[in-house]
C-alpha positions in Angstrom: 94.4 85.5 97.4 95.6 89.0 98.5 98.8 89.5 100.5 99.1 92.5 102.7 102.6 94.0 103.7 103.9 97.1 104.3 103.6 100.0 101.6 106.5 102.7 101.3 106.1 105.1 104.1 105.7 108.5 103.2 108.5 111.0 104.0 108.9 112.5 107.5 107.1 115.9 108.0 108.6 119.1 109.4 108.2 119.7 113.1 105.0 120.2 114.0 105.7 121.3 117.6 106.8 124.8 117.3 107.4 125.9 120.9 104.9 124.0 122.7 107.5 121.5 124.3 109.8 124.4 125.3 110.2 124.3 129.2 107.1 122.5 129.5 106.7 121.6 133.3 106.9 118.2 134.7 103.3 116.9 135.3 101.9 119.5 132.7 100.5 118.6 129.3 101.4 120.6 126.4 99.2 122.6 124.1 98.0 120.7 121.3 99.1 120.9 117.7 97.2 119.7 114.7 98.0 116.9 112.5 95.5 117.0 109.5 95.2 113.6 107.8 92.0 114.0 106.1 93.1 114.3 102.6 96.0 111.0 102.7 93.8 109.3 105.3 97.0 107.0 106.5 96.6 104.0 108.9 99.6 104.8 111.1 102.4 107.0 112.0 105.6 107.2 113.9 105.9 110.1 116.0 109.2 111.1 116.7 110.1 113.3 119.8 113.1 115.1 120.3 113.9 116.9 123.2 116.5 119.1 124.3 119.2 118.3 127.3 117.4 116.9 130.4 118.3 114.5 133.3 115.0 112.7 133.7 114.0 111.0 137.3 114.2 107.2 137.5 111.5 105.7 135.1 110.7 109.5 133.6 108.5 109.3 131.1 106.4 111.1 128.8 102.8 110.6 127.2 101.3 111.6 123.8 98.0 111.9 123.5 96.0 111.9 119.7 92.5 113.8 120.3 90.3 113.5 117.8 88.3 116.1 115.5 85.1 114.8 113.4 85.8 118.1 111.3 83.4 120.0 113.6 84.0 119.3 117.2 87.1 118.2 119.0 86.7 115.5 121.8 87.2 116.8 125.4 91.1 116.4 126.2 90.3 113.0 128.4 89.5 111.5 125.1 91.7 109.9 122.5 94.5 107.3 122.5 97.5 107.7 124.7 101.1 106.3 124.3 103.3 106.2 127.0 107.4 106.1 126.6 110.1 105.9 129.1 112.8 108.0 128.9 116.5 106.9 129.3 118.4 108.4 132.1 121.5 110.4 132.2 122.1 113.8 131.0 121.6 113.7 127.3 119.3 115.2 124.6 116.8 112.2 124.5 114.9 110.7 120.9 111.6 108.6 121.8 110.0 107.2 118.6 106.4 105.3 119.3 106.2 102.9 116.2 102.8 102.7 115.7 100.2 105.0 116.7 97.0 104.7 114.9 96.0 107.7 112.9 92.3 108.7 112.1 90.8 110.0 108.5 90.2 113.2 110.1 92.3 116.2 111.9 93.8 115.2 114.8 95.3 116.9 117.9 98.4 115.9 119.3 99.7 116.7 122.7 103.0 115.5 124.8 102.5 115.2 128.8 105.6 115.6 130.5 106.2 113.0 133.5 110.1 113.5 132.9 110.3 114.3 136.7 112.1 118.1 135.5 111.2 120.5 133.0 111.6 120.2 129.3 114.7 122.2 128.0 114.2 125.8 126.9 114.7 124.7 123.3 115.9 121.9 121.2 112.1 120.2 121.2 110.8 118.5 118.6 107.9 116.5 117.1 107.3 114.6 113.8 105.1 112.4 112.4 106.0 110.0 109.5 102.7 108.4 108.2 102.5 104.8 106.7 100.1 102.4 105.3 99.7 98.7 104.3 99.1 97.7 100.7 97.0 94.8 99.8 97.4 93.4 96.4 
């Protein structure tokens, strides 16, 4: 009988946000950045978003959207998986981790919607993906 367990996670990749999250206005969605999973074909990923110091409104949140690309076409922005995470209140830098994002065996586009109640900081904003899989033995 095969047993499924977590495989050793891959290392966290580099910051793929560049400056796409800097000064992102409340209610706006960032430019999508590419995460290519077509070679590794990982099943899941932890998405970590680090935001420079902000003071979110009560119930402030962000939404992460995964938009698919099948190798030829990219889905319209309205399509794809959306993950929502609330932000801690108070003036400080924020770290948000979305622990089980479903990855697809293609090149994907990742964007962040700012629903924090304030604009993101002008700098210090980052986005990372740490992929992982299951191991069946």
